[in-house]
VOPAGU-2260 file (C-alpha; in pm, 1 decimal, decimal comma):
REM VOPAGU-2260
SITE   aa  ch    i         X         Y         Z
SITE  MET   A    0       1,2       2,8      -0,5
SITE  GLY   A    1     298,0     226,7      -2,0
SITE  ASP   A    2     452,0     460,0     269,0
SITE  PHE   A    3     247,0     658,4     517,9
SITE  ASP   A    4     323,9     944,8     758,4
SITE  VAL   A    5      93,5     780,4    1019,3
SITE  THR   A    6     -63,0     444,3    1051,4
SITE  ILE   A    7    -352,6     416,4    1300,0
SITE  ILE   A    8    -461,6      72,2    1417,1
SITE  GLY   A    9    -830,1      94,9    1536,3
SITE  ALA   A   10   -1108,4     300,6    1378,2
SITE  GLY   A   11   -1312,1     358,4    1698,0
SITE  LEU   A   12   -1374,2     700,2    1844,6
SITE  ALA   A   13   -1006,5     756,0    1939,5
SITE  GLY   A   14    -869,6     646,0    1606,3
SITE  LEU   A   15   -1126,2     837,1    1395,4
SITE  GLN   A   16   -1076,1    1162,4    1611,8
SITE  CYS   A   17    -702,1    1137,6    1553,7
SITE  ALA   A   18    -716,1    1062,9    1191,9
SITE  ARG   A   19    -963,7    1336,6    1107,0
SITE  LEU   A   20    -757,5    1599,2    1282,7
SITE  LEU   A   21    -438,7    1486,8    1119,9
SITE  SER   A   22    -583,5    1449,3     771,9
SITE  ALA   A   23    -720,1    1805,6     792,7
SITE  LYS   A   24    -350,6    1915,0     799,4
SITE  GLY   A   25    -281,4    1716,0     489,9
SITE  ILE   A   26     -90,8    1439,0     657,9
SITE  ASN   A   27     -79,9    1104,2     470,3
SITE  ILE   A   28    -260,3     847,0     688,7
SITE  LEU   A   29    -349,6     475,4     685,5
SITE  LEU   A   30    -639,4     393,1     906,3
SITE  VAL   A   31    -681,2      14,6     984,8
SITE  ASP   A   32    -967,0    -174,5    1160,7
SITE  ARG   A   33   -1053,1    -532,1    1203,4
SITE  LYS   A   34   -1426,2    -486,2    1130,9
SITE  THR   A   35   -1564,7    -464,0     778,4
SITE  ASP   A   36   -1836,3    -225,0     898,8
SITE  LEU   A   37   -1764,0      27,8    1175,8
SITE  THR   A   38   -2151,7      70,2    1242,2
SITE  LYS   A   39   -2164,0    -290,7    1360,2
SITE  ASP   A   40   -2044,8    -460,7    1689,9
SITE  ILE   A   41   -2010,0    -128,5    1874,7
SITE  HIS   A   42   -1858,5    -161,3    2223,5
SITE  THR   A   43   -1940,1     162,1    2394,5
SITE  THR   A   44   -2269,8     271,7    2564,2
SITE  GLY   A   45   -2195,8     604,1    2410,2
SITE  ILE   A   46   -2294,8     843,7    2696,8
SITE  PHE   A   47   -2138,8    1184,9    2656,7
SITE  VAL   A   48   -2113,2    1418,1    2948,6
SITE  ARG   A   49   -2171,3    1793,7    2940,3
SITE  LYS   A   50   -1792,9    1885,1    2931,3
SITE  THR   A   51   -1765,8    1685,3    2615,0
SITE  PHE   A   52   -2060,8    1816,9    2407,6
SITE  GLU   A   53   -1983,9    2177,3    2527,6
SITE  ASP   A   54   -1616,1    2158,7    2413,2
SITE  PHE   A   55   -1639,6    1944,5    2103,6
SITE  ALA   A   56   -1855,3    1979,3    1787,4
SITE  PHE   A   57   -2068,3    1683,2    1676,7
SITE  PRO   A   58   -2234,6    1623,1    1339,1
SITE  ALA   A   59   -2609,5    1673,9    1330,5
SITE  GLY   A   60   -2811,1    1372,4    1438,4
SITE  THR   A   61   -2533,7    1193,3    1617,2
SITE  LEU   A   62   -2632,0    1286,7    1977,9
SITE  GLY   A   63   -2969,6    1198,6    2144,4
SITE  LYS   A   64   -3182,9    1430,7    2354,5
SITE  PRO   A   65   -3021,5    1590,3    2655,5
SITE  ILE   A   66   -3060,5    1429,5    2998,1
SITE  ARG   A   67   -3073,1    1639,3    3315,2
SITE  ASP   A   68   -3214,0    1400,8    3557,1
SITE  VAL   A   69   -3054,9    1106,0    3743,6
SITE  THR   A   70   -3204,6     857,8    3975,8
SITE  LEU   A   71   -2954,1     652,5    4203,3
SITE  TYR   A   72   -3080,1     321,9    4345,4
SITE  SER   A   73   -2955,2     116,8    4639,7
SITE  PRO   A   74   -2948,8    -270,5    4633,7
SITE  LYS   A   75   -3299,9    -258,4    4786,3
SITE  LEU   A   76   -3407,9     -17,6    4509,4
SITE  ARG   A   77   -3443,7     286,4    4756,7
SITE  SER   A   78   -3411,4     569,4    4522,3
SITE  MET   A   79   -3250,0     914,6    4538,0
SITE  LYS   A   80   -3324,6    1169,4    4253,6
SITE  LEU   A   81   -3081,6    1421,0    4137,9
SITE  ALA   A   82   -3158,2    1701,7    3909,8
SITE  SER   A   83   -2932,2    1958,1    3722,2
SITE  GLU   A   84   -3017,5    2297,0    3563,2
SITE  ALA   A   85   -2797,5    2211,5    3278,9
SITE  ASP   A   86   -2794,2    1943,6    3004,0
SITE  GLU   A   87   -2572,7    1683,7    3169,4
SITE  PHE   A   88   -2569,0    1371,0    2941,3
SITE  ARG   A   89   -2645,5    1287,7    2575,1
SITE  VAL   A   90   -2638,6     937,5    2440,4
SITE  GLY   A   91   -2448,9     916,4    2114,5
SITE  ARG   A   92   -2591,8     752,0    1807,6
SITE  MET   A   93   -2238,3     593,2    1765,5
SITE  ASP   A   94   -2314,1     420,4    1439,2
SITE  ARG   A   95   -2391,4     762,8    1280,3
SITE  LEU   A   96   -2102,0     937,6    1456,5
SITE  TYR   A   97   -1839,3     666,4    1329,8
SITE  GLU   A   98   -1991,7     672,0     986,8
SITE  SER   A   99   -1979,7    1055,0     970,6
SITE  PHE   A  100   -1624,5    1066,7    1116,8
SITE  LEU   A  101   -1498,0     807,3     862,3
SITE  GLU   A  102   -1653,6     984,8     574,4
SITE  GLU   A  103   -1482,2    1311,5     676,0
SITE  CYS   A  104   -1143,0    1111,8     702,2
SITE  ILE   A  105   -1183,1     960,4     356,3
SITE  SER   A  106   -1272,5    1292,2     200,6
SITE  ASN   A  107    -954,4    1436,6     355,0
SITE  GLY   A  108    -746,4    1159,4     188,1
SITE  VAL   A  109    -723,1     901,3     450,6
SITE  GLU   A  110    -662,1     551,7     316,9
SITE  PHE   A  111    -895,5     316,1     504,4
SITE  SER   A  112    -825,7     -52,0     527,6
SITE  PRO   A  113   -1120,1    -253,4     692,9
SITE  ALA   A  114   -1107,9    -623,7     776,3
SITE  THR   A  115    -739,8    -577,1     838,5
SITE  ARG   A  116    -546,0    -717,7    1127,0
SITE  PHE   A  117    -227,6    -572,4    1286,2
SITE  VAL   A  118      48,8    -830,3    1315,2
SITE  SER   A  119     363,9    -674,1    1417,9
SITE  VAL   A  120     593,5    -386,2    1379,7
SITE  LYS   A  121     983,9    -349,4    1335,8
SITE  PRO   A  122    1188,7     -37,0    1348,0
SITE  ASN   A  123    1358,6     115,3    1041,8
SITE  GLU   A  124    1571,3     412,1     972,0
SITE  ASP   A  125    1273,1     657,6     913,0
SITE  GLY   A  126    1011,6     496,0    1163,1
SITE  SER   A  127     890,8     148,9    1146,5
SITE  THR   A  128     762,9    -117,0     908,4
SITE  VAL   A  129     422,8    -237,2     997,5
SITE  VAL   A  130     299,7    -593,6     911,4
SITE  LEU   A  131     -64,7    -616,5     838,6
SITE  GLU   A  132    -298,5    -905,5     723,3
SITE  LYS   A  133    -612,9    -885,4     500,1
SITE  CYS   A  134    -807,1   -1174,4     371,6
SITE  GLY   A  135    -539,3   -1413,0     495,6
SITE  GLU   A  136    -254,4   -1233,7     317,7
SITE  ARG   A  137      11,6   -1041,7     492,1
SITE  PHE   A  138     167,4    -713,2     361,8
SITE  GLU   A  139     392,5    -440,2     488,7
SITE  VAL   A  140     370,2     -54,1     503,5
SITE  ASN   A  141     636,2     195,2     615,6
SITE  THR   A  142     519,3     453,8     848,0
SITE  LYS   A  143     682,9     745,6    1048,2
SITE  VAL   A  144     439,4     709,3    1343,4
SITE  LEU   A  145     241,4     414,4    1456,3
SITE  VAL   A  146     -76,5     483,4    1658,7
SITE  GLY   A  147    -234,2     216,8    1882,9
SITE  ALA   A  148    -607,9     290,8    1908,1
SITE  ASP   A  149    -697,8     -81,5    1935,0
SITE  GLY   A  150    -875,7     -83,6    2280,9
SITE  ALA   A  151    -808,3    -193,2    2628,3
SITE  SER   A  152    -616,1    -503,5    2535,2
SITE  SER   A  153    -395,6    -319,3    2280,3
SITE  VAL   A  154    -175,4    -543,0    2053,5
SITE  VAL   A  155       9,9    -228,7    1944,5
SITE  ALA   A  156      97,6    -143,3    2309,0
SITE  LYS   A  157     271,5    -492,2    2358,0
SITE  ALA   A  158     444,6    -460,9    2013,3
SITE  LEU   A  159     583,6    -119,4    2091,9
SITE  ASN   A  160     681,7    -236,2    2446,7
SITE  LEU   A  161     472,9      26,4    2594,4
SITE  ASP   A  162     252,0      -0,1    2923,7
SITE  GLN   A  163     -41,7    -218,8    2896,7
SITE  ASN   A  164    -370,6    -210,6    3104,1
SITE  ARG   A  165    -377,9    -440,3    3402,0
SITE  GLU   A  166    -706,6    -339,9    3578,4
SITE  THR   A  167   -1027,7    -369,8    3372,7
SITE  ILE   A  168   -1401,4    -421,1    3419,0
SITE  VAL   A  169   -1647,7    -561,3    3175,3
SITE  GLY   A  170   -1952,5    -378,4    3055,1
SITE  TYR   A  171   -2244,4    -539,8    2873,0
SITE  GLU   A  172   -2576,8    -386,5    2759,8
SITE  GLU   A  173   -2874,0    -415,6    2539,2
SITE  VAL   A  174   -2997,0    -121,3    2322,0
SITE  TYR   A  175   -3362,7     -70,7    2240,3
SITE  HIS   A  176   -3561,8     167,9    2039,7
SITE  ARG   A  177   -3871,4     317,7    2194,7
SITE  ILE   A  178   -4192,3     248,3    2002,9
SITE  GLN   A  179   -4371,8     516,1    2210,0
SITE  LYS   A  180   -4137,2     813,2    2246,4
SITE  HIS   A  181   -4148,0    1045,6    2532,7
SITE  ASN   A  182   -3989,8    1374,9    2661,9
SITE  GLU   A  183   -3878,9    1275,3    2997,7
SITE  PRO   A  184   -3507,6    1158,2    2956,6
SITE  ARG   A  185   -3351,7    1014,2    3266,4
SITE  LEU   A  186   -3037,3     825,1    3366,4
SITE  HIS   A  187   -3113,5     539,8    3611,5
SITE  CYS   A  188   -2808,3     406,0    3821,5
SITE  PHE   A  189   -2802,2     106,6    4041,6
SITE  LEU   A  190   -2548,8      11,7    4304,6
SITE  ASP   A  191   -2565,3    -364,5    4351,8
SITE  ALA   A  192   -2277,6    -590,4    4457,1
SITE  GLU   A  193   -2430,4    -898,1    4319,2
SITE  LEU   A  194   -2534,1    -771,8    3963,2
SITE  ALA   A  195   -2261,4    -527,5    3913,8
SITE  PRO   A  196   -1969,3    -610,1    4143,4
SITE  GLY   A  197   -1724,3    -312,4    4154,6
SITE  TYR   A  198   -1930,8     -76,0    3930,6
SITE  LEU   A  199   -2302,8     -31,3    3867,9
SITE  ALA   A  200   -2595,8    -114,7    3647,5
SITE  TRP   A  201   -2779,1     139,8    3436,6
SITE  ILE   A  202   -3071,7     230,0    3238,1
SITE  ALA   A  203   -3009,3     528,6    3006,6
SITE  ASP   A  204   -3334,3     651,9    2858,7
SITE  ASP   A  205   -3337,6     961,0    2644,7
SITE  GLY   A  206   -3690,3     908,9    2524,3
SITE  VAL   A  207   -3587,1     751,8    2186,5
SITE  GLU   A  208   -3330,0     503,5    2275,4
SITE  ILE   A  209   -3291,3     300,1    2596,8
SITE  HIS   A  210   -2967,5     132,5    2705,8
SITE  ILE   A  211   -2986,8    -135,8    2976,9
SITE  GLY   A  212   -2666,6    -258,6    3105,0
SITE  VAL   A  213   -2437,1    -396,4    3380,2
SITE  GLY   A  214   -2067,7    -365,2    3450,8
SITE  GLY   A  215   -1817,2    -509,6    3696,8
SITE  TYR   A  216   -1504,1    -715,5    3743,4
SITE  ALA   A  217   -1521,3   -1014,8    3521,1
SITE  ALA   A  218   -1391,0   -1257,4    3789,3
SITE  ASP   A  219   -1703,4   -1181,3    4002,6
SITE  PHE   A  220   -1991,9   -1209,9    3757,4
SITE  ASN   A  221   -2128,5   -1344,3    3429,3
SITE  PRO   A  222   -2236,1   -1014,4    3239,7
SITE  ARG   A  223   -2520,2   -1179,3    3026,6
SITE  LYS   A  224   -2676,9   -1364,3    3325,1
SITE  ALA   A  225   -2639,9   -1060,0    3542,8
SITE  LEU   A  226   -2828,1    -843,9    3277,8
SITE  GLU   A  227   -3107,2   -1091,5    3271,9
SITE  LYS   A  228   -3149,2   -1069,2    3653,1
SITE  PHE   A  229   -3116,7    -694,7    3629,0
SITE  LYS   A  230   -3401,6    -659,9    3378,2
SITE  ALA   A  231   -3621,6    -884,7    3609,4
SITE  LYS   A  232   -3534,1    -678,4    3905,9
SITE  THR   A  233   -3615,7    -351,4    3733,2
SITE  VAL   A  234   -3911,5    -474,8    3526,2
SITE  HIS   A  235   -4134,4    -199,6    3691,8
SITE  LEU   A  236   -3929,8      48,2    3517,6
SITE  LEU   A  237   -3946,5    -104,9    3176,1
SITE  ASN   A  238   -4243,5    -173,8    2946,9
SITE  ILE   A  239   -4086,8    -428,6    2729,8
SITE  SER   A  240   -4375,5    -426,4    2489,1
SITE  GLU   A  241   -4289,8     -65,6    2399,7
SITE  LEU   A  242   -3926,8    -151,9    2324,0
SITE  HIS   A  243   -3780,6    -283,7    2004,5
SITE  PHE   A  244   -3451,8    -471,1    2041,2
SITE  ALA   A  245   -3174,2    -315,3    1833,9
SITE  GLU   A  246   -2840,7    -468,0    1947,7
SITE  ALA   A  247   -2618,5    -590,3    2222,7
SITE  ARG   A  248   -2291,9    -433,8    2318,1
SITE  GLY   A  249   -2006,7    -534,9    2536,3
SITE  GLY   A  250   -1640,3    -510,2    2606,9
SITE  SER   A  251   -1341,7    -439,8    2850,3
SITE  ILE   A  252   -1304,0    -101,5    3012,3
SITE  PRO   A  253    -972,3     -11,9    3165,7
SITE  VAL   A  254   -1002,0     155,4    3514,5
SITE  GLY   A  255    -644,1     195,0    3629,5
SITE  GLY   A  256    -601,5     551,1    3502,5
SITE  VAL   A  257    -387,7     692,4    3209,0
SITE  LEU   A  258     -75,7     456,7    3162,5
SITE  ARG   A  259     265,2     616,6    3225,5
SITE  ARG   A  260     454,8     497,9    2913,5
SITE  ILE   A  261     223,5     555,4    2625,7
SITE  ALA   A  262     484,3     670,6    2362,3
SITE  ASN   A  263     820,2     605,3    2230,2
SITE  PRO   A  264    1009,6     740,7    1920,8
SITE  TYR   A  265     810,7     490,1    1685,9
SITE  GLY   A  266     451,7     552,9    1808,5
SITE  LEU   A  267     206,6     622,6    2079,0
SITE  LEU   A  268    -127,6     499,6    2231,8
SITE  ILE   A  269    -474,2     671,3    2245,4
SITE  GLY   A  270    -811,2     604,8    2387,3
SITE  ASP   A  271    -855,6     277,2    2588,8
SITE  ALA   A  272    -530,6     157,6    2473,9
SITE  ALA   A  273    -365,9     438,6    2674,3
SITE  GLY   A  274    -602,1     379,3    2968,3
SITE  ALA   A  275    -773,4     714,2    2902,5
SITE  VAL   A  276   -1079,8     636,2    3111,3
SITE  SER   A  277   -1194,3     782,7    3446,7
SITE  PRO   A  278   -1106,1     522,1    3718,1
SITE  LEU   A  279   -1412,4     610,2    3919,1
SITE  THR   A  280   -1689,3     652,7    3671,3
SITE  ALA   A  281   -1539,5     438,6    3385,7
SITE  GLY   A  282   -1632,7     712,4    3154,6
SITE  GLY   A  283   -1406,6     711,0    2855,9
SITE  LEU   A  284   -1550,8     919,9    2564,5
SITE  ASP   A  285   -1435,0    1260,9    2714,5
SITE  PRO   A  286   -1080,4    1139,5    2787,1
SITE  CYS   A  287   -1073,5     959,7    2443,3
SITE  LEU   A  288   -1139,4    1285,6    2253,1
SITE  ARG   A  289    -916,9    1505,3    2458,0
SITE  LEU   A  290    -610,0    1266,6    2446,3
SITE  SER   A  291    -657,5    1194,8    2085,2
SITE  THR   A  292    -667,7    1568,9    2017,7
SITE  TYR   A  293    -350,4    1623,7    2205,6
SITE  ALA   A  294    -187,7    1315,4    2030,3
SITE  ALA   A  295    -270,5    1468,0    1690,2
SITE  ASP   A  296     -78,7    1786,9    1794,3
SITE  VAL   A  297     215,1    1591,5    1907,4
SITE  ILE   A  298     226,0    1383,9    1593,2
SITE  GLY   A  299     187,6    1699,2    1388,4
SITE  GLU   A  300     483,6    1867,1    1551,8
SITE  ARG   A  301     698,5    1529,9    1521,8
SITE  LEU   A  302     624,5    1529,8    1138,6
SITE  ARG   A  303     687,5    1915,4    1104,5
SITE  MET   A  304    1025,6    1891,4    1275,6
SITE  ASP   A  305    1119,6    1552,0    1137,0
SITE  ASP   A  306    1219,7    1455,5    1500,0
SITE  ALA   A  307    1109,1    1129,9    1646,2
SITE  ALA   A  308    1206,3    1248,6    1992,9
SITE  VAL   A  309     917,9    1489,6    1991,9
SITE  LEU   A  310     687,9    1188,8    2055,3
SITE  MET   A  311     839,1    1146,5    2403,6
SITE  SER   A  312     649,3    1460,9    2520,1
SITE  TYR   A  313     339,7    1252,7    2503,4
SITE  SER   A  314     353,1    1092,3    2850,7
SITE  GLY   A  315      85,3     960,6    3086,4
SITE  SER   A  316     292,5    1065,5    3377,5
SITE  ALA   A  317     176,6    1426,8    3321,3
SITE  PHE   A  318    -182,9    1319,6    3391,2
SITE  ARG   A  319    -178,2    1040,1    3644,8
SITE  SER   A  320    -157,2    1272,6    3945,2
SITE  ARG   A  321    -509,4    1391,7    3849,0
SITE  PHE   A  322    -639,5    1034,1    3899,7
SITE  VAL   A  323    -482,9     947,3    4239,4
SITE  SER   A  324    -793,0     999,7    4444,5
SITE  ARG   A  325   -1015,3     834,8    4190,5
SITE  ILE   A  326    -784,1     532,8    4161,4
SITE  TRP   A  327    -808,8     478,7    4534,8
SITE  MET   A  328   -1181,0     528,9    4533,0
SITE  ARG   A  329   -1198,3     260,9    4265,3
SITE  ARG   A  330    -992,3      21,6    4484,4
SITE  LEU   A  331   -1229,7      77,7    4776,7
SITE  ILE   A  332   -1534,9      26,1    4559,6
SITE  ALA   A  333   -1386,8    -303,7    4429,3
SITE  LEU   A  334   -1351,3    -429,2    4790,1
SITE  VAL   A  335   -1722,0    -370,4    4869,2
SITE  LYS   A  336   -1897,6    -699,7    4814,4
SITE  ASP   A  337   -2151,8    -689,8    5078,8
SITE  GLN   A  338   -2503,3    -558,4    4997,2
SITE  ARG   A  339   -2553,7    -424,1    5342,9
SITE  LEU   A  340   -2245,3    -192,5    5310,3
SITE  LEU   A  341   -2368,5     -68,8    4971,8
SITE  GLU   A  342   -2712,7      -9,4    5131,5
SITE  LEU   A  343   -2542,7     199,0    5408,0
SITE  GLY   A  344   -2352,1     385,4    5157,2
SITE  CYS   A  345   -2665,0     484,2    4969,6
SITE  THR   A  346   -2824,4     596,6    5306,4
SITE  ILE   A  347   -2519,7     826,8    5355,2
SITE  LEU   A  348   -2555,5     962,0    5003,2
SITE  ARG   A  349   -2909,8    1053,7    5080,3
SITE  THR   A  350   -2786,1    1290,8    5345,3
SITE  LYS   A  351   -2721,9    1663,7    5267,5
SITE  LEU   A  352   -2350,2    1624,6    5253,1
SITE  GLY   A  353   -2375,1    1294,1    5075,7
SITE  GLY   A  354   -2617,2    1458,3    4815,4
SITE  LYS   A  355   -2356,7    1716,2    4728,7
SITE  PHE   A  356   -2094,1    1439,3    4678,7
SITE  ALA   A  357   -2335,6    1251,9    4436,8
SITE  LYS   A  358   -2403,5    1566,1    4239,0
SITE  HIS   A  359   -2035,1    1620,5    4218,0
SITE  VAL   A  360   -1976,0    1268,2    4078,9
SITE  PHE   A  361   -2258,1    1282,4    3825,0
SITE  PHE   A  362   -2255,0    1659,2    3726,7
SITE  GLY   A  363   -1904,9    1771,5    3788,9
SITE  ARG   A  364   -1680,6    1876,0    3499,2
SITE  GLY   A  365   -1352,7    1749,7    3643,6
SITE  SER   A  366   -1358,5    1387,8    3507,9
SITE  PHE   A  367   -1037,4    1434,7    3295,6
SITE  PRO   A  368    -754,4    1691,3    3310,1
SITE  ASP   A  369    -733,8    1971,8    3055,7
SITE  VAL   A  370    -509,5    1790,7    2810,3
SITE  ALA   A  371    -463,2    2084,6    2576,7
SITE  SER   A  372    -306,8    2317,4    2829,4
SITE  LYS   A  373     -88,7    2045,1    3009,4
SITE  GLY   A  374       3,6    1891,3    2676,1
SITE  SER   A  375     101,3    2219,1    2524,7
SITE  GLU   A  376     342,7    2293,4    2799,2
SITE  HIS   A  377     513,6    1952,1    2769,8
SITE  LEU   A  378     516,2    1970,9    2391,2
SITE  GLU   A  379     673,0    2326,3    2401,6
SITE  GLN   A  380     948,8    2211,5    2651,3
SITE  THR   A  381    1032,2    1902,3    2438,9
SITE  THR   A  382    1036,6    2113,7    2121,7
SITE  LEU   A  383    1272,2    2370,3    2279,3
SITE  SER   A  384    1499,4    2083,0    2396,0
SITE  SER   A  385    1513,9    1936,2    2051,4
SITE  VAL   A  386    1602,2    2268,3    1892,2
SITE  LYS   A  387    1882,6    2323,9    2154,5
């Protein structure tokens, strides 16, 4: 297929965001994905928080109705309602979003290779040679920068000898379309150590689509069985006769925070491959877009200066301090396996002080650091060092 400035492995949200930003600068890009159709077998729930849709532009029709109301449930289904004056969540129509972003990439000149598997990488004098496989046949491309956007269990991370995710949870959900639409969007979150050990179960209902899912540590539960039990437990909130099944989604979610070593002179990691997920909430879409945007800036500078050392400014160590408290809270949550303790915790959340904490978790804008400002400082320092 020839030589490329950048080869991106994985065409999920992270890979597409990086590719569209780089291609807008006229950079020669190969975008690779194992799937033949990006609109199928989607893994993410697609819940975007306010910080994301306020700071990033989305194509028309790719976000659902705004959600302002949240109901939090204890294991005994005692509820606590939280309301915001702002639009806090929007469920992405991820198939349309991926399709739109891919069309933009291709129109900018990106070479897209679907149904293609990453095999290996070996350094060369101007970057690296990437071995790929399509339809059972292997081929090689030369690239100056290799980008791993291939998920929580990144093969690229291992091939580049970069850090890999060690702590993950598993999420599984079913997506339905409402036959009878309504104008009362709400996010329902359930704390339950049996159905969602170490995380939570959810019903995200924006009046048009409804996502019903569970998440937790894989060693402690069977996601599919847990989902069936969860639906039975919450049948009073669901009128199944008014729902049309659309698809099932599932996948691993890294919850150990941004990894430290996410770049070397040959390439870098973005999205879940870099651990760019909030350890506490397991929200990954906002970190994904911010880190991918910063990565595109670093890659652009590396190509402009023709200096591979510039990639070393892209370090997870610059962001890990932001996650220290969330990582410890994640570890504490993982230890809670007694329903009585969870019930007690929910009782505390219903107090005045607990309610403020709950609102901060659900409605706060601090889930991920401002990558642009932090990244610019490190990029500028590295650039000056390279010039000297």
